[in-house]
N, C-alpha and C positions, 0 to 999 in steps of 0.2 A: 506331208511334208515331214521327214527324219531329217535329221542332222542338217539342216537350210537345205536338205536336196528335196527339188520340188516333183512328182512324179512323172516319168516320161511320157511325152507327148498326151500328158493328161490321163493315162491310162485310168481303167477301171480297178479295183482289186481282183487280183487275181488269183487261184489258189495251186495251178499246176500251167507250165509255161513250154514253148519247144519253138524252135526257130530254121530254116532251111537255106541254103542261096537260090535263087532262082538263076534258068539258065535265059536266053532272050536280049530283053533291053529293058529286064528290071535288074534291084539290086535283092535284097534277102526279104524274106516274109516271116511274120512273128505273127505267131497263135498263144492264147489265152484263154483258161477255162474261169470263169466269174464265180464266186461264190453258191449259185445258185445251179452251177454246172452246165453254164448255156456260155456256148462258142464265141470268143472276136476274133478278128484281126486285121494286122496292117499289114504295107506291104512296102518296100520303095520302089518310086517311080521310077531311077536309074540308078547304076551301081555307083556306091557310096554317095546315093544325092537325096533326095527329100521323100519322106511318106506320106502317103496318102493318109485320109482319117481312117477311123478305126469302122469297122465293117462287122455288122453281125446284134441276132438279137432273136436266134444263131443265126450264125454264117451259117452259109448252103443249105439251110435246116438240118444242122447237126442234131441226131439227137442227144442227148445230155450226155455229158464227158465225165470220163473219172481218170483218163492219162490218154495221152496222144504223145504220135512222134512224128518227123517227118525226113525225107532228105530229095534228092533230087535221083533218079533211075539210071542217069549217065554223065557224063563229062559234058555240062552248056545245055542238060536234056531238063522235061519237064518234072517236077517235083511231085510227091506222091506222100499224103497225110494218111496216118491211121491212128485211130481213134479208138478206144477201150469207152462202151456206154458206161450205164451206173450200176447193171448188171454185170459188168466184165467182159462183155462180148465186143468181139473185135470187126472195126467196120473200115473202107478203104474208099477215097478220093483222088485221084488224080487230073492233072492237068494234061488237056489233049495239043496242048504244045508248049514250047520252053517260053515260059513267063507269059502263058497265054490262060486262056477258060479254062473250066475245070469240069469235069465230069458230075453223072449222080453218085451218090452215095454205093457201094458197095457192100452188103452186108444185110442183118447182124452173122457172125463167126464165118467171115471173110475168110476165102480159100480153105476152109474146113478146121478152121483154129476152134480149138477147146477154149475155156476162160481162163483168160488171163490175167495176173496179176501187177505187171510192167511190162513195157514194151519200149524197145528203141530199136533205128533203122540207119543205114551206112549206104552211100551209092557205092561200090565199089569198082575197080582198074581191072584190067586184062579184059576176057570175054563175056565177064559177066555183066551185070547190070544191079540193081539195090538187094540188100539184105535186109530183114528182117528179125526180129530174136524178143522171145516173151516169158517172160516165167509162168510158170503153170501153177494151178491152184494149189499144190504139194509143193511147190517153191525148187522144183529143177525147169531147168532153163533148154527150150526149144529155139530150131531157126528154120525160114525157109529163104529163100534167092529165087533171083531171075535169072534165067539159066542164059539170058543174053538181052543186055542194054534195052532198056523201054519191053520188052519180051514179056513170054511166060514166066508165070512162079512155078517153083519146085513144091512138093507136097514139105507137110513139119515133118520135123527128124529132130532127136535127141542131141540136145551139145554138151560134153564132157563136163561134167560139176568140179569146183573146186576140190584140189584133194584134204584139204584140212575139213570143209566143211560141204556136203551137200546142198545146203538151203541158200538161196541167193536172194537178195532183198531188191537189188535196184540195179540197171546196167545202162549202159554206154556207151557210144562205137564212132569211131570217124576214119576216114583217112588219113595217113601220115604224112599226103604229099609227095611220094612216091607212087601211088597207084595200090600200097596194100592198107589194108584196114587193120586195126587195133581196136580190140574189145577189151570192157573194163568192166568188174563185177565186185558188189556189196556185197559180203554174206551176213549172217545174223549176227555173228562177233563185231559188224563195223569194219573189220579190215577189206580189205584193197587188192584183188585181184588181178590179173592183165593177162592175155594171150593176142595174138596176131599172125597173120598171114605172111609165110613165107617167099610167097612172091604174088602178083597181083591178079587175084580171083582164084588165088591158089589154094594149100593147105593149110591149115594150123597150124601153131606152136600148141606145147602141152599150159598150161594155166603157169602163170609166176605168180607168186606169194608166198603167204600171206603179208598183208602190208608193202606191195608193190613198190619198189623205187624209195622205200623208207615211206612211207604215207602216214601219216595221222591214222587215228577211228576215226570213221566218215559216218556219216549219216546222208548225203545226195550228192551227186557228182554231173557236173555235163564236158564233152565234149566237143572240140571242133578243129578241123583241116585249118593251115595255115598256109600263106602264102608266102613269095620271100624265098629267103634260105633256108627257112625253117622247118619244121615238121608240125605234129599235132600239140595240141594243148589243153588242157586236162584243168578244172576246177572243183574244190571239195567243198565242203561243206565239214566242219569239225563239229564234233557234239556238244559244245558251246556256241555254236550259230559263226561261228567267224570262218571267213572264207578264204583258200588257201589255193595254190596254182603251181604246176609246173610244165614244161615244156620239150619239146625234141630243139635239140639245139641246129639239129641239119636232118633234112629228109629222111624217115626210117632210119636215123641214129641214134647217138645217146640223149640222156634228158638230162635238162639243168638242176634238178633236185626239188623238192617241194619248197614256198617261201615259206619267211616266218612273220610271225604277225600278221595283220587283215591285208589281204593283197588292195593294193592299190585303195588304201586307209579306207576299206568297204566297212558301213556299218555292219550288224547282224543280219544274215541271212536267211533263208530256207528253200529255195526256189534257185535252180539257175535253168539258162538254157544259151548258146552261143552257136553264131554261124558267121560265114564270110560273105561278104556285099556284091559277091560276082564282081571284084577290081581287085582280089585277093587280101582285102585290109577285115578281119573281121570284126565283128559287135558282139558284146556281150550284156546280158541281162541278167538282172537278180531280184527279186523278189525280197525286201524286208521281212522283219521279225514282227512289222506293225502294219504288212500289204503294199507297200509301197511299191510301185517296179521304177526302178533305175536304170540303168546302162551304161555304158564306156565303148569305144571302136579304138581303133587303132590308126594312126597317123600317117602309115606305110605298111606295103605289107609284109607281114615280120617283126615288126617297127613297133615305137613305142605307143601309149595309149593315153588319150584323152583324158579329162576329171571327168568324175559323173556328173552324167545328166537325168 
């Protein structure tokens, strides 16, 4: 327990976390990596509804996990989960139907990937499916994408680096609620950069930064699409482990500016994840500095937030 807050859903201690909206009749799904690198998961039985019990030891026979990322492969479609094992080799598993069962793992070195340091993934709009980014061993960025929703994947391609510093330590991406994806990156100086698509599934802008939208120096980030009248929302952990956030006031539009103080009076945290619950409301998770998992969710699409649980 931390600051009077019980661990969300009696969760075990996690070192890495990820989440994704699901299609079909379910809500969101959440994954956590335990201290021994085993993967656990829990899913929402209905959009915005109750959660099933924890599964795994490890889940789906996953190899020991170092990092992970998840996203839907199309609007309302099946989820793909990507993990890096402790050798930093890439694996992938996906649902056979929206909200349904899962295939066997594909890997190691899925899709011809080289060893990677960090990964992120996002659904796209337009004629494409999901897109995956990975930070390579030299800290340069590479990507591959689904050429059609739920379809085949392209080969890996280099991604333009930030103007000021070619080395990137962490990445996150999400739809902006208008079909276009936005990508963020933290460089080795803890500065935040961003670029975004000019059309759904289309081309990308140059990088904007450093310290995109006036961001403080950050050590980790998470992002999610929102429902309602807003676009995406980003959360970051400052160098003193304070949680801050910035959200898009309209889909694909202007940003609110970074929050001051601790967002929603959160305790000190160091790991983050967020996803829609298939009802337009976002759920957000954080691991505190003493490894307690906490969570909060929106009370309406793009609206206010509940207290921490």
